Backbone as CSV, one residue per row, in Angstrom:
resi,resn,N_x,N_y,N_z,CA_x,CA_y,CA_z,C_x,C_y,C_z
1,MET,0.832,-1.212,0.000,0.000,0.000,0.000,0.859,1.251,0.000
2,MET,1.910,1.252,0.860,2.795,2.404,0.935,3.501,2.632,-0.388
3,LYS,3.954,1.542,-1.052,4.643,1.676,-2.337,3.717,2.281,-3.378
4,LYS,2.447,1.839,-3.357,1.494,2.353,-4.340,1.247,3.842,-4.123
5,ALA,1.143,4.248,-2.850,0.889,5.652,-2.546,2.049,6.541,-2.925
6,LEU,3.254,6.004,-2.831,4.443,6.794,-3.126,4.733,6.906,-4.612
7,LYS,4.107,6.065,-5.442,4.455,6.018,-6.865,4.337,7.365,-7.572
8,PRO,3.187,8.125,-7.386,3.117,9.435,-8.061,4.212,10.386,-7.618
9,LEU,4.556,10.343,-6.314,5.607,11.217,-5.816,6.950,10.860,-6.402
10,ILE,7.198,9.551,-6.560,8.468,9.101,-7.124,8.588,9.542,-8.574
11,VAL,7.476,9.417,-9.329,7.489,9.848,-10.732,7.770,11.337,-10.836
12,ALA,7.045,12.140,-10.014,7.241,13.588,-10.060,8.667,13.962,-9.682
13,PHE,9.218,13.303,-8.637,10.585,13.607,-8.207,11.587,13.253,-9.297
14,ALA,11.366,12.123,-9.960,12.283,11.703,-11.020,12.255,12.677,-12.192
15,LEU,11.051,13.168,-12.533,10.938,14.082,-13.661,11.578,15.425,-13.369
16,ILE,11.377,15.936,-12.140,11.998,17.204,-11.786,13.512,17.038,-11.699
17,SER,13.986,15.895,-11.232,15.425,15.628,-11.202,15.988,15.608,-12.616
18,PHE,15.199,15.048,-13.553,15.618,15.040,-14.950,15.744,16.460,-15.480
19,LEU,14.748,17.300,-15.138,14.797,18.704,-15.545,16.078,19.369,-15.055
20,THR,16.422,19.142,-13.782,17.614,19.760,-13.211,18.851,19.328,-13.963
21,GLY,18.906,18.046,-14.315,20.062,17.537,-15.050,20.169,18.145,-16.424
22,VAL,19.018,18.264,-17.107,19.026,18.873,-18.442,19.479,20.318,-18.368
23,GLU,18.995,21.052,-17.345,19.338,22.460,-17.209,20.833,22.626,-16.971
24,GLN,21.413,21.725,-16.119,22.838,21.814,-15.828,23.673,21.437,-17.036
25,ALA,23.132,20.532,-17.861,23.889,20.069,-19.025,23.721,20.992,-20.224
26,GLY,22.882,22.012,-20.107,22.608,22.892,-21.228,23.731,23.868,-21.482
27,SER,23.409,24.857,-22.304,24.420,25.803,-22.752,24.792,26.794,-21.665
28,GLY,24.037,26.833,-20.583,24.360,27.745,-19.507,23.770,29.126,-19.681
29,THR,22.977,29.328,-20.731,22.381,30.635,-20.942,21.307,30.881,-19.876
30,CYS,21.110,32.159,-19.522,20.155,32.524,-18.476,18.730,32.332,-18.980
31,GLN,17.888,31.784,-18.144,16.473,31.608,-18.466,15.673,32.503,-17.538
32,ASP,14.506,32.883,-17.985,13.610,33.640,-17.127,13.213,32.779,-15.930
33,GLU,13.484,33.265,-14.717,13.265,32.443,-13.525,11.797,32.063,-13.355
34,LEU,10.907,32.993,-13.627,9.494,32.682,-13.490,9.079,31.602,-14.470
35,SER,9.608,31.656,-15.689,9.298,30.636,-16.685,9.753,29.269,-16.211
36,ILE,10.914,29.209,-15.603,11.441,27.937,-15.107,10.555,27.402,-13.989
37,VAL,10.107,28.297,-13.098,9.222,27.871,-12.017,7.934,27.294,-12.589
38,ARG,7.361,27.978,-13.592,6.126,27.482,-14.210,6.369,26.151,-14.907
39,ALA,7.511,26.020,-15.546,7.832,24.765,-16.221,7.965,23.630,-15.219
40,GLU,8.630,23.894,-14.098,8.791,22.855,-13.083,7.434,22.430,-12.528
41,ALA,6.534,23.403,-12.358,5.186,23.076,-11.902,4.476,22.186,-12.918
42,ALA,4.677,22.481,-14.208,4.077,21.657,-15.260,4.659,20.253,-15.233
43,PHE,5.981,20.152,-15.091,6.618,18.841,-15.074,6.100,18.002,-13.904
44,ALA,5.925,18.657,-12.759,5.477,17.939,-11.566,4.076,17.372,-11.741
45,TYR,3.312,17.906,-12.699,1.955,17.430,-12.925,1.912,16.074,-13.616
46,PHE,3.044,15.586,-14.120,3.043,14.287,-14.786,3.077,13.167,-13.750
47,SER,2.043,13.104,-12.934,1.924,12.025,-11.965,1.548,10.742,-12.693
48,ALA,1.661,9.625,-12.000,1.330,8.328,-12.608,-0.126,8.308,-13.074
49,GLU,-1.037,8.914,-12.266,-2.457,8.896,-12.613,-2.726,9.709,-13.880
50,ARG,-2.095,10.867,-14.001,-2.321,11.698,-15.174,-1.751,11.034,-16.424
51,VAL,-0.596,10.425,-16.312,-0.012,9.744,-17.469,-0.904,8.586,-17.901
52,GLN,-1.470,7.865,-16.940,-2.387,6.780,-17.284,-3.605,7.315,-18.039
53,GLU,-4.126,8.468,-17.599,-5.285,9.038,-18.283,-4.912,9.547,-19.677
54,ILE,-3.751,10.160,-19.816,-3.286,10.605,-21.129,-3.187,9.414,-22.080
55,ASN,-2.650,8.304,-21.590,-2.560,7.093,-22.416,-3.939,6.559,-22.766
56,ARG,-4.869,6.618,-21.804,-6.224,6.129,-22.064,-6.883,6.951,-23.166
57,VAL,-6.718,8.277,-23.123,-7.285,9.142,-24.159,-6.660,8.817,-25.514
58,ALA,-5.340,8.617,-25.540,-4.665,8.259,-26.795,-5.205,6.937,-27.345
59,ASP,-5.447,5.967,-26.455,-6.024,4.682,-26.874,-7.386,4.891,-27.531
60,GLN,-8.223,5.718,-26.909,-9.567,5.938,-27.433,-9.533,6.660,-28.775
61,ILE,-8.631,7.612,-28.923,-8.508,8.310,-30.206,-8.138,7.317,-31.299
62,GLU,-7.239,6.395,-30.995,-6.853,5.399,-32.005,-7.999,4.446,-32.313
63,ARG,-8.797,4.091,-31.307,-9.923,3.189,-31.558,-10.991,3.849,-32.437
64,LEU,-11.084,5.181,-32.372,-12.087,5.901,-33.155,-11.590,6.291,-34.541
65,THR,-10.357,5.968,-34.863,-9.773,6.351,-36.150,-9.131,5.134,-36.809
66,THR,-8.707,5.331,-38.066,-8.012,4.273,-38.797,-6.672,4.802,-39.285
67,ARG,-5.864,3.913,-39.827,-4.555,4.302,-40.337,-4.664,5.266,-41.514
68,GLU,-5.790,5.252,-42.203,-5.965,6.118,-43.370,-6.382,7.540,-42.983
69,ASP,-6.788,7.730,-41.746,-7.292,9.037,-41.330,-6.154,10.036,-41.088
70,THR,-6.466,11.304,-41.289,-5.596,12.405,-40.879,-6.231,13.035,-39.650
71,ILE,-5.496,13.070,-38.537,-6.032,13.606,-37.281,-5.448,14.986,-37.066
72,LEU,-6.323,15.979,-37.005,-5.899,17.369,-36.863,-6.327,17.880,-35.487
73,PHE,-5.354,18.097,-34.616,-5.620,18.614,-33.275,-5.691,20.138,-33.365
74,VAL,-6.786,20.704,-32.870,-7.093,22.117,-33.083,-6.714,22.944,-31.854
75,GLY,-5.738,23.825,-32.023,-5.339,24.715,-30.945,-4.447,24.054,-29.913
76,ARG,-4.131,24.819,-28.871,-3.177,24.349,-27.874,-3.790,23.434,-26.823
77,SER,-5.103,23.496,-26.604,-5.717,22.694,-25.541,-5.469,21.197,-25.690
78,PRO,-5.647,20.616,-26.896,-5.437,19.172,-27.020,-4.055,18.781,-27.540
79,VAL,-3.124,19.747,-27.665,-1.898,19.481,-28.417,-1.011,18.422,-27.759
80,TRP,-1.044,18.309,-26.425,-0.171,17.321,-25.791,-0.693,15.900,-25.950
81,PHE,-1.983,15.753,-26.279,-2.474,14.428,-26.654,-1.916,14.046,-28.021
82,ALA,-1.789,15.049,-28.918,-1.156,14.789,-30.216,0.294,14.368,-30.023
83,GLU,1.002,15.081,-29.137,2.396,14.734,-28.873,2.502,13.330,-28.289
84,THR,1.542,12.943,-27.470,1.545,11.597,-26.886,1.403,10.533,-27.963
85,LEU,0.505,10.756,-28.935,0.360,9.800,-30.031,1.662,9.665,-30.813
86,LYS,2.344,10.783,-31.038,3.629,10.720,-31.745,4.653,9.941,-30.936
87,ILE,4.710,10.198,-29.644,5.660,9.506,-28.769,5.394,8.006,-28.778
88,ARG,4.127,7.636,-28.795,3.766,6.218,-28.767,4.017,5.516,-30.098
89,GLY,4.409,6.280,-31.114,4.682,5.683,-32.416,3.431,5.352,-33.200
90,SER,2.377,6.142,-33.002,1.121,5.894,-33.713,1.334,5.958,-35.223
91,ASP,0.628,5.089,-35.938,0.733,5.100,-37.403,-0.310,6.033,-38.026
92,ARG,-1.019,6.804,-37.191,-1.929,7.819,-37.726,-1.132,9.021,-38.205
93,GLN,-1.704,9.745,-39.172,-1.145,11.034,-39.582,-1.631,12.066,-38.576
94,VAL,-0.734,12.536,-37.705,-1.107,13.438,-36.614,-0.561,14.833,-36.907
95,LEU,-1.461,15.826,-36.960,-1.076,17.210,-37.229,-1.628,18.118,-36.136
96,GLU,-0.984,19.272,-35.959,-1.396,20.235,-34.941,-1.646,21.580,-35.614
97,ALA,-2.855,22.110,-35.460,-3.217,23.373,-36.088,-3.252,24.483,-35.058
98,ALA,-2.509,25.562,-35.309,-2.558,26.736,-34.439,-3.884,27.454,-34.672
99,PHE,-4.648,27.620,-33.612,-5.959,28.269,-33.720,-6.403,28.625,-32.308
100,SER,-6.733,29.902,-32.074,-7.075,30.344,-30.720,-8.302,31.243,-30.742
101,GLY,-9.038,31.213,-29.648,-10.180,32.107,-29.512,-11.424,31.604,-30.214
102,ARG,-12.409,32.491,-30.282,-13.697,32.156,-30.878,-14.077,33.214,-31.914
103,PRO,-13.423,33.222,-33.060,-13.724,34.250,-34.068,-15.138,34.093,-34.603
104,THR,-15.885,35.174,-34.576,-17.275,35.139,-35.052,-17.458,35.915,-36.347
105,ARG,-16.667,36.968,-36.524,-16.756,37.749,-37.758,-15.386,37.747,-38.430
106,ILE,-15.273,37.018,-39.521,-14.003,36.862,-40.219,-14.082,37.603,-41.549
107,THR,-13.174,38.540,-41.755,-13.149,39.283,-43.019,-12.565,38.401,-44.119
108,GLN,-12.720,38.829,-45.359,-12.196,38.058,-46.480,-10.682,37.940,-46.412
109,SER,-10.004,39.031,-46.032,-8.542,38.985,-45.960,-8.074,38.070,-44.836
110,GLU,-8.789,38.050,-43.727,-8.448,37.147,-42.621,-8.695,35.698,-43.029
111,ASP,-9.810,35.477,-43.711,-10.130,34.140,-44.216,-9.043,33.658,-45.169
112,ASP,-8.645,34.502,-46.104,-7.610,34.139,-47.081,-6.283,33.815,-46.384
113,ALA,-5.962,34.594,-45.336,-4.710,34.382,-44.623,-4.701,33.023,-43.928
114,TYR,-5.816,32.660,-43.313,-5.842,31.360,-42.615,-5.862,30.202,-43.611
115,ILE,-6.536,30.386,-44.738,-6.537,29.347,-45.768,-5.114,29.116,-46.284
116,ARG,-4.330,30.190,-46.406,-2.926,30.039,-46.828,-2.139,29.231,-45.802
117,TYR,-2.458,29.413,-44.537,-1.818,28.602,-43.486,-2.202,27.135,-43.634
118,LEU,-3.482,26.863,-43.882,-3.914,25.477,-44.081,-3.260,24.871,-45.314
119,ASP,-2.979,25.701,-46.329,-2.271,25.215,-47.519,-0.930,24.595,-47.144
120,ARG,-0.289,25.176,-46.162,1.040,24.712,-45.759,0.959,23.574,-44.750
121,LEU,-0.191,23.446,-44.104,-0.343,22.425,-43.070,-0.888,21.114,-43.624
122,LEU,-1.823,21.208,-44.550,-2.505,20.031,-45.082,-2.086,19.765,-46.522
123,ASP,-2.146,18.506,-46.911,-1.767,18.093,-48.265,-3.035,17.676,-49.019
124,PRO,-3.557,18.521,-49.905,-4.806,18.184,-50.599,-4.695,16.937,-51.457
125,GLN,-3.513,16.722,-52.071,-3.350,15.560,-52.929,-3.410,14.263,-52.121
126,ALA,-2.795,14.291,-50.946,-2.822,13.099,-50.094,-4.250,12.797,-49.638
127,LEU,-5.003,13.848,-49.318,-6.385,13.637,-48.905,-7.237,13.166,-50.069
128,ARG,-6.967,13.690,-51.253,-7.737,13.289,-52.427,-7.472,11.822,-52.774
129,ASN,-6.214,11.395,-52.647,-5.849,10.022,-53.018,-6.122,9.015,-51.912
130,GLY,-6.243,9.503,-50.685,-6.420,8.609,-49.551,-7.853,8.140,-49.384
131,LYS,-8.017,7.182,-48.485,-9.343,6.617,-48.227,-9.893,7.059,-46.874
132,GLY,-9.095,7.793,-46.130,-9.486,8.134,-44.774,-10.251,9.438,-44.660
133,ASN,-10.612,9.758,-43.433,-11.330,10.976,-43.111,-10.383,11.999,-42.493
134,LEU,-10.831,13.234,-42.441,-10.119,14.289,-41.744,-10.791,14.444,-40.389
135,ILE,-10.069,14.102,-39.332,-10.616,14.073,-37.977,-10.132,15.287,-37.208
136,LEU,-11.063,16.098,-36.706,-10.721,17.245,-35.881,-10.856,16.861,-34.412
137,VAL,-9.824,17.165,-33.624,-9.851,16.859,-32.191,-9.714,18.158,-31.419
138,ASP,-10.629,18.376,-30.479,-10.589,19.608,-29.700,-11.272,19.366,-28.364
139,HIS,-11.003,20.269,-27.423,-11.775,20.329,-26.185,-12.842,21.378,-26.409
140,MET,-14.064,20.917,-26.660,-15.136,21.802,-27.098,-16.043,22.143,-25.929
141,GLN,-16.276,23.431,-25.726,-17.194,23.881,-24.681,-18.483,24.377,-25.320
142,THR,-18.480,25.600,-25.840,-19.669,26.110,-26.519,-19.739,25.645,-27.968
143,GLY,-18.600,25.277,-28.533,-18.563,24.873,-29.934,-18.300,26.016,-30.894
144,GLU,-18.284,27.261,-30.394,-18.109,28.415,-31.279,-16.749,28.396,-31.967
145,SER,-15.707,28.066,-31.221,-14.360,28.056,-31.787,-14.244,26.995,-32.874
146,LEU,-14.714,25.784,-32.559,-14.585,24.705,-33.535,-15.498,24.915,-34.729
147,ARG,-16.641,25.571,-34.518,-17.513,25.894,-35.647,-16.759,26.765,-36.656
148,ALA,-16.053,27.784,-36.159,-15.292,28.675,-37.036,-14.181,27.915,-37.742
149,PHE,-13.485,27.041,-37.000,-12.395,26.283,-37.610,-12.939,25.316,-38.658
150,TRP,-14.029,24.645,-38.344,-14.644,23.696,-39.270,-15.020,24.372,-40.582
151,GLU,-15.581,25.577,-40.480,-15.971,26.306,-41.691,-14.754,26.711,-42.515
152,LEU,-13.657,27.068,-41.858,-12.427,27.392,-42.580,-11.900,26.163,-43.319
153,VAL,-11.935,25.020,-42.664,-11.453,23.787,-43.310,-12.349,23.423,-44.484
154,ARG,-13.659,23.610,-44.348,-14.551,23.320,-45.468,-14.254,24.233,-46.662
155,ARG,-13.962,25.497,-46.384,-13.610,26.398,-47.485,-12.285,25.985,-48.111
156,TRP,-11.375,25.485,-47.286,-10.107,24.980,-47.823,-10.365,23.757,-48.712
157,GLN,-11.241,22.877,-48.288,-11.603,21.720,-49.109,-12.204,22.170,-50.443
158,ASN,-13.068,23.154,-50.384,-13.703,23.646,-51.617,-12.674,24.240,-52.572
159,LYS,-11.656,24.885,-52.026,-10.607,25.481,-52.853,-9.952,24.431,-53.733
160,TYR,-9.758,23.228,-53.203,-9.095,22.152,-53.944,-10.096,21.145,-54.510
161,LYS,-11.384,21.507,-54.427,-12.439,20.656,-54.978,-12.375,19.237,-54.418
162,LEU,-12.123,19.169,-53.122,-12.133,17.875,-52.448,-13.569,17.469,-52.183
163,ASP,-13.891,16.242,-52.468,-15.248,15.736,-52.310,-15.574,15.615,-50.820
164,PRO,-16.513,16.398,-50.300,-16.824,16.329,-48.867,-17.392,14.988,-48.444
165,TYR,-17.928,14.227,-49.415,-18.462,12.909,-49.079,-17.366,11.844,-49.059
166,ALA,-16.264,12.127,-49.739,-15.139,11.187,-49.735,-14.193,11.475,-48.575
167,GLN,-14.001,12.762,-48.278,-13.141,13.144,-47.160,-14.014,13.770,-46.074
168,HIS,-14.675,12.925,-45.295,-15.576,13.414,-44.261,-14.798,14.190,-43.199
169,LEU,-15.417,15.267,-42.737,-14.910,15.970,-41.566,-15.609,15.381,-40.354
170,LYS,-14.848,14.749,-39.489,-15.423,14.184,-38.274,-14.769,14.846,-37.070
171,VAL,-15.440,14.770,-35.948,-14.971,15.479,-34.764,-14.894,14.550,-33.565
172,ILE,-13.776,14.622,-32.857,-13.628,13.974,-31.561,-13.523,15.084,-30.530
173,ASN,-14.440,15.094,-29.600,-14.470,16.127,-28.571,-13.964,15.555,-27.249
174,LEU,-12.962,16.216,-26.660,-12.458,15.842,-25.343,-13.227,16.671,-24.323
175,THR,-14.023,16.034,-23.499,-14.919,16.768,-22.621,-14.902,16.201,-21.215
176,HIS,-15.157,17.067,-20.237,-15.279,16.597,-18.852,-16.741,16.521,-18.437
177,SER,-17.645,16.825,-19.362,-19.071,16.860,-19.047,-19.804,15.720,-19.736
178,THR,-20.753,15.123,-19.035,-21.584,14.080,-19.630,-22.868,14.670,-20.212
179,LEU,-23.024,15.998,-20.115,-24.220,16.643,-20.662,-24.187,16.595,-22.180
180,PRO,-25.334,16.461,-22.841,-25.353,16.421,-24.314,-24.908,17.753,-24.898
181,LEU,-24.174,17.693,-26.007,-23.736,18.915,-26.678,-24.896,19.540,-27.438
182,THR,-24.933,20.869,-27.439,-25.970,21.566,-28.199,-25.487,21.883,-29.608
183,PHE,-24.226,21.563,-29.871,-23.619,21.918,-31.156,-23.482,20.661,-31.999
184,ARG,-24.176,20.578,-33.109,-24.166,19.358,-33.916,-24.069,19.717,-35.396
185,ASN,-23.007,20.404,-35.796,-22.862,20.805,-37.187,-21.891,19.918,-37.943
186,PHE,-21.656,18.708,-37.460,-20.660,17.846,-38.069,-21.301,16.567,-38.583
187,SER,-20.611,15.946,-39.550,-21.130,14.714,-40.118,-21.074,13.567,-39.115
188,SER,-20.139,13.653,-38.177,-20.024,12.622,-37.158,-19.379,13.246,-35.929
189,ASP,-19.674,12.710,-34.758,-19.190,13.320,-33.530,-18.978,12.247,-32.471
190,HIS,-17.782,12.220,-31.878,-17.492,11.298,-30.790,-17.030,12.097,-29.587
191,ASN,-17.430,11.672,-28.392,-17.001,12.312,-27.164,-16.082,11.376,-26.386
192,ILE,-14.979,11.897,-25.907,-14.100,11.160,-24.997,-14.139,11.896,-23.670
193,LEU,-14.599,11.220,-22.645,-14.732,11.829,-21.330,-13.373,11.837,-20.634
194,ILE,-12.918,13.026,-20.241,-11.675,13.149,-19.496,-11.940,13.958,-18.236
195,SER,-11.069,13.816,-17.264,-11.276,14.500,-15.993,-11.089,16.001,-16.152
196,ARG,-11.820,16.764,-15.355,-11.662,18.213,-15.369,-10.238,18.583,-14.964
197,ASP,-9.666,17.790,-14.073,-8.296,18.030,-13.620,-7.326,18.007,-14.793
198,LEU,-7.519,17.075,-15.720,-6.611,16.971,-16.861,-6.797,18.141,-17.821
199,ILE,-8.030,18.612,-17.993,-8.284,19.773,-18.845,-7.617,21.009,-18.257
200,VAL,-7.778,21.201,-16.954,-7.158,22.354,-16.290,-5.642,22.267,-16.396
201,PHE,-5.111,21.058,-16.234,-3.668,20.830,-16.346,-3.156,21.261,-17.705
202,HIS,-3.819,20.830,-18.767,-3.371,21.197,-20.115,-3.538,22.689,-20.374
203,ALA,-4.661,23.242,-19.936,-4.942,24.645,-20.239,-4.067,25.602,-19.433
204,ASN,-3.892,25.306,-18.152,-3.212,26.257,-17.276,-1.720,25.998,-17.109
205,GLN,-1.311,24.734,-17.147,0.073,24.399,-16.869,0.935,24.284,-18.122
206,LEU,0.335,23.852,-19.239,1.145,23.507,-20.407,0.964,24.413,-21.615
207,ASN,-0.076,25.251,-21.624,-0.360,26.037,-22.832,0.824,26.883,-23.290
208,GLU,1.495,27.557,-22.350,2.570,28.461,-22.759,3.783,27.708,-23.293
209,PHE,3.851,26.396,-23.062,4.969,25.598,-23.555,4.553,24.719,-24.737
210,ALA,3.379,24.990,-25.317,2.891,24.200,-26.449,3.816,24.363,-27.656
211,PRO,3.943,23.321,-28.487,4.783,23.422,-29.686,4.177,24.270,-30.791
212,ILE,2.930,24.708,-30.622,2.300,25.629,-31.577,1.946,26.914,-30.833
213,PRO,1.876,28.043,-31.535,1.693,29.322,-30.856,0.240,29.656,-30.553
214,TYR,0.066,30.625,-29.688,-1.214,31.302,-29.508,-1.501,32.038,-30.814
215,PHE,-2.646,31.764,-31.443,-2.871,32.257,-32.802,-4.319,32.717,-32.976
216,PRO,-4.664,33.865,-32.363,-6.011,34.408,-32.522,-6.166,35.078,-33.883
217,ILE,-7.374,35.453,-34.197,-7.676,36.040,-35.505,-6.858,37.310,-35.763
218,THR,-6.510,38.057,-34.719,-5.741,39.294,-34.886,-4.330,39.049,-35.410
219,LYS,-3.876,37.791,-35.384,-2.526,37.477,-35.844,-2.499,36.727,-37.175
220,TRP,-3.670,36.404,-37.711,-3.704,35.581,-38.922,-2.995,36.236,-40.098
221,GLU,-3.109,37.545,-40.210,-2.545,38.247,-41.367,-1.098,38.695,-41.151
222,THR,-0.609,38.577,-39.935,0.734,39.102,-39.643,1.736,38.040,-39.215
223,ASP,1.285,36.997,-38.526,2.208,36.007,-37.962,2.239,34.736,-38.801
224,ASP,3.366,34.038,-38.722,3.531,32.766,-39.418,3.700,31.652,-38.392
225,PRO,2.642,30.897,-38.091,2.756,29.856,-37.067,3.701,28.725,-37.447
226,ILE,3.926,28.541,-38.758,4.859,27.491,-39.184,6.276,27.829,-38.730
227,ALA,6.592,29.109,-38.680,7.937,29.544,-38.303,8.101,29.695,-36.787
228,TYR,7.065,29.376,-36.032,7.105,29.569,-34.575,8.202,28.728,-33.934
229,GLN,8.958,29.351,-33.040,9.989,28.662,-32.273,9.534,28.573,-30.821
230,PRO,9.144,27.390,-30.369,8.666,27.265,-28.989,9.797,27.476,-27.989
231,PRO,9.473,27.751,-26.738,10.507,27.974,-25.724,11.285,26.691,-25.445
232,PRO,12.467,26.804,-24.837,13.285,25.611,-24.558,12.560,24.581,-23.698
233,GLU,11.658,25.057,-22.845,10.945,24.119,-21.966,10.097,23.118,-22.748
234,THR,9.688,23.485,-23.962,8.834,22.596,-24.754,9.517,21.257,-25.007
235,GLU,10.782,21.298,-25.401,11.495,20.052,-25.680,11.725,19.251,-24.402
236,LYS,11.895,19.950,-23.292,12.065,19.249,-22.018,10.775,18.540,-21.621
237,ILE,9.635,19.210,-21.864,8.355,18.571,-21.568,8.162,17.349,-22.454
238,ARG,8.534,17.466,-23.728,8.447,16.308,-24.618,9.263,15.138,-24.053
239,ALA,10.483,15.438,-23.605,11.356,14.393,-23.075,10.770,13.771,-21.814
240,LEU,10.216,14.611,-20.958,9.611,14.111,-19.728,8.357,13.302,-20.021
241,LEU,7.539,13.781,-20.948,6.339,13.047,-21.331,6.714,11.717,-21.962
242,ARG,7.763,11.730,-22.794,8.231,10.489,-23.413,8.656,9.480,-22.355
243,ALA,9.406,9.944,-21.366,9.862,9.048,-20.300,8.689,8.510,-19.492
244,ALA,7.712,9.388,-19.203,6.568,8.972,-18.407,5.665,8.012,-19.168
245,VAL,5.395,8.323,-20.453,4.500,7.484,-21.253,5.120,6.124,-21.535
246,THR,6.397,6.118,-21.928,7.026,4.842,-22.264,7.243,3.969,-21.039
247,SER,7.337,4.586,-19.859,7.530,3.792,-18.639,6.313,2.979,-18.283
248,THR,5.147,3.357,-18.824,3.929,2.601,-18.552,3.848,1.348,-19.412
249,GLY,4.679,1.293,-20.454,4.653,0.134,-21.365,3.508,0.174,-22.340
250,ALA,2.833,1.310,-22.429,1.652,1.420,-23.309,2.023,2.020,-24.639
251,ILE,2.982,1.420,-25.336,3.370,1.924,-26.642,2.451,1.362,-27.722
252,SER,1.855,2.243,-28.488,0.891,1.829,-29.492,1.564,1.103,-30.653
253,LYS,0.915,0.067,-31.117,1.369,-0.657,-32.315,0.506,-0.314,-33.520
254,GLY,-0.482,0.558,-33.287,-1.360,0.933,-34.388,-2.441,-0.094,-34.610
255,ARG,-3.484,0.332,-35.325,-4.591,-0.585,-35.597,-4.979,-0.465,-37.057
């Protein structure tokens, strides 16, 4: 019983010790102290229970998709689940789209700018030749944000004359609520129930270290998310997540 109770503490201590070693082995350049404190707090959140839940969510995403599907994680909220699938060696095509906020009024120039970003993120020829669907994954609350993103992707599909019946847009929603969604504008919809604790963890502890940038509508015409350089802590989190996920022995073989 005592060993079981100590396991999360041992994992957290090992991960923070790893961070210290990486920092000492680095180039020695000065880091913002507050950023380091926030990063250490994020690292400490990789308890055994949270890693088990992250793996469970990754398992469910794979069960709801096929090898032919392209899985597009929308925004920073679900991005570490995408990173987990990559770490596990998933044979799915996993992509991460920078998208923030809930844009309701999009001008033509803003629309064109985001479509140009999707041009660089998605491969229309691969989708046209493939047999799979385009799967959007997000933590959806009101649905307003994903509604805007879904409409942008549909316009991108129309630009390349992709058959919407051949390349279905489907949605996987990561939710902590068992209440029915009021938003049903998709051809298909799956819900994966996750703890509120895990949502708060991703939103509050890891967002600033996400491998994709904060990208609200005000930045669509000026910023290039493809050129974004994440902070040094991002790679450390990847390494810590890799160590935590692989230690569970839950490496995906694909389906």
